[in-house]
C-alpha positions in Angstrom: -53.7 -67.1 94.1 -50.3 -65.7 93.0 -50.9 -67.1 89.5 -54.1 -65.1 89.1 -52.5 -61.9 90.3 -49.7 -62.3 87.7 -52.3 -63.0 85.0 -54.3 -59.9 86.1 -51.2 -57.7 86.0 -50.3 -59.0 82.6 -53.7 -58.3 81.2 -54.0 -54.9 82.8 -50.7 -53.8 81.4 -49.2 -52.8 84.7 -45.9 -54.5 85.3 -44.9 -55.5 88.8 -42.4 -53.1 90.3 -40.4 -53.0 93.5 -42.3 -50.3 95.4 -39.7 -50.0 98.1 -37.2 -48.7 95.7 -39.5 -46.0 94.3 -39.9 -42.5 95.6 -43.3 -41.4 97.0 -44.1 -39.3 93.9 -43.4 -42.4 91.7 -45.6 -44.5 93.9 -48.4 -42.0 93.6 -48.0 -42.0 89.8 -47.8 -45.8 89.7 -51.0 -46.1 91.7 -52.8 -43.5 89.5 -53.5 -41.2 92.4 -52.8 -37.7 93.5 -51.5 -36.0 96.6 -55.0 -34.8 97.6 -56.5 -38.3 97.2 -53.6 -39.8 99.3 -54.1 -37.1 102.0 -57.8 -38.0 102.2 -57.2 -41.8 102.3 -54.3 -41.8 104.7 -55.4 -38.9 106.9 -52.0 -37.3 106.5 -51.9 -33.6 105.5 -51.0 -32.7 101.9 -48.2 -30.4 103.3 -46.6 -33.4 105.0 -46.9 -35.6 101.9 -45.4 -32.9 99.7 -42.4 -32.8 102.1 -41.7 -36.4 101.5 -42.4 -36.7 97.7 -38.7 -37.1 96.8 -38.0 -39.8 99.4 -38.6 -43.5 99.3 -40.6 -45.3 101.9 -37.5 -46.0 104.1 -36.9 -42.2 104.4 -40.4 -41.4 105.7 -41.1 -41.5 109.5 -42.6 -44.8 110.5 -46.1 -43.5 111.6 -46.6 -41.5 108.4 -45.2 -44.4 106.3 -47.6 -46.9 107.9 -50.6 -44.6 107.1 -49.5 -44.2 103.5 -48.9 -47.9 103.0 -52.3 -48.7 104.5 -54.0 -46.1 102.1 -52.3 -47.7 99.1 -52.7 -51.3 100.2 -49.0 -51.9 100.4 -47.8 -54.6 102.8 
């Protein structure tokens, strides 16, 4: 299954990046999303998301981070 994922990413043009090292705003851009879409999917307010845009996932409180990861499908 990993082979097909790599082939799919190569074909789609999106390179695999280490998401844990990216800030939340970079992750939103990488996933081609917006703050309002993330707020809807994760059920976290846009105000809270805006507060953590410059932090990476380790700097976000665990409950909020779990909701954001679930909305983006990050494990």
